[in-house]
Residue, then its C-alpha position, 0 to 999 in steps of 0.5 A: m581394185k581396193n588393193i590398187l586404191s590402197l596402194f595409191i593412197f600409201f604412195f600419195t601419203i609417203q610422197s606428200f610427206s616427202q615434199v616440203k614447202i619452205l618460206s623465207w621472209n625478211i620481216e623488217n624489224l620483227g620485234k616489239s613494234k609489231t602489233d597483234s594484228q600485224l603478227n596475226y597477219i604474218a601468221n595467216t600468210i605463213s601458215s600453209y608452209d612447212i618451214i619458215a626462215i625469218q631474217e631481221v629478228v630484232a636483236g634486243y628485247g622484243g625480237a625473241q618474244a615476237v617470234a615466240k608469240l608468232t608461233g603461239i598464234l600458228n599453234e592456235k590454228g590446229l597444227q603443232w609448230d616449234y621454233s629456234i631463234s639464233n643468238p644475235t649476230s656478231g656484227t656492229s651493234y646497230k646492225r646486229e639481229r637475230y635469225a629464226y626458223i619456225w617449223k611444223t612438227n608433223k612435217t619435219k624435226l630439227k636434227g641436232n643444234t642450231w648454230l651461227e657460222k663461226k669461222y667467218n663471223l669476222e668477215i660477215n657482219r651478220e654470219p649465217y644461221f644453220a639449221t638441220f632438218e629431217i624430212n621423212g628420214r633424210t636431212i637438209t641443212l638451211v643456211n639463213f642469211h641477211a647480207i649488208t645493204k647493197s651500198k655496203q657491197p654485200e658481195t664482199e660477204i657472199k664471196y665466203f659462201k663458196f667455202l661453206p660446202e667444203e666446210y661442211p662436206n657431210l651436210k646438204l646445204v641450201f642458202i636462203g635469205d636476203f642477199n641484198c644482191p641479185q643472183t646474176h652477180t658474179v659472186f655467185n659463180p663459184l656456187k653455181k659451178m658447184g651445182y647450186s641454182p637459184i630458184f628465181e631469176k628476174q624476180k624482185t622481192t623488195l617493195k618500193q617506197k611508192c608504186k608506179a602504176d602496178n609496179c611496186l617491186a624494186s630489187e631481186f634480193d631474196n633467193i634460195f640456192y639449192k644443189k640439184n643432185t640432192v634436192q628436187y625442185i617442184n615449184s617456187g614463187v612469191i607472196s605479193f601480200h602488198k596487194k592486200f593492203n589499201s596502200l603501200d605505206e600500210a603494207r610496209r609496216i609488215s615489211d619492206h620485203i615480200p616472202i619467197w617460197f620453195e617447194f622440193s623433195l630430197n633425193 
């Protein structure tokens, strides 16, 4: 009986280490405008996840510092976290941003260097940010992305994503972030034909300017696309953080997007 229990604990431990929870969040203007209390709130919101992918880090002074400060707050909670910040994206100056990853070092480690996509940096305003993570001996590469706004036609950028699996044939790509475009758009069809699936269908992820009754969400913009033969779906969801605030205006000072999350294991 003791041996069976030990075996069960062993397999449970192995399984728990192979399961990872990723959170993606477009944190509006993450930079010097965020107060300590807001950064504390963000840290408390994301602390139970293993890898955090952030969009809309301010490109200028304050953006990288806010990510470092956020990681420091997470480290004060008992577990060890590390982070990586991209260079500013190469698009027009007023839309230049950085991306960031923050991760628990006991669950995963960064493998090699991170990079902004170089081949399509002229076609994509905020070129995606790649990072390969090793999880229980297997690797996965996250492609963190923030598309141009809906009025600018984000599909003109997303159409280049169909070339990325061929560009990186040895990497298990997962596309993650704010696409400013619903997954129903035909621009995602080439990826879907390659076996990529979105974690959400009909899930709104942006905040309205004002709630209508209990309806505070506006658009289906944030998503994660994974390949079923390499990634085993376990669970996914959103964090309706705005419901914890007295007003939508107060919540929107944190962000105009809600976080999304994806729990998976690697095949």
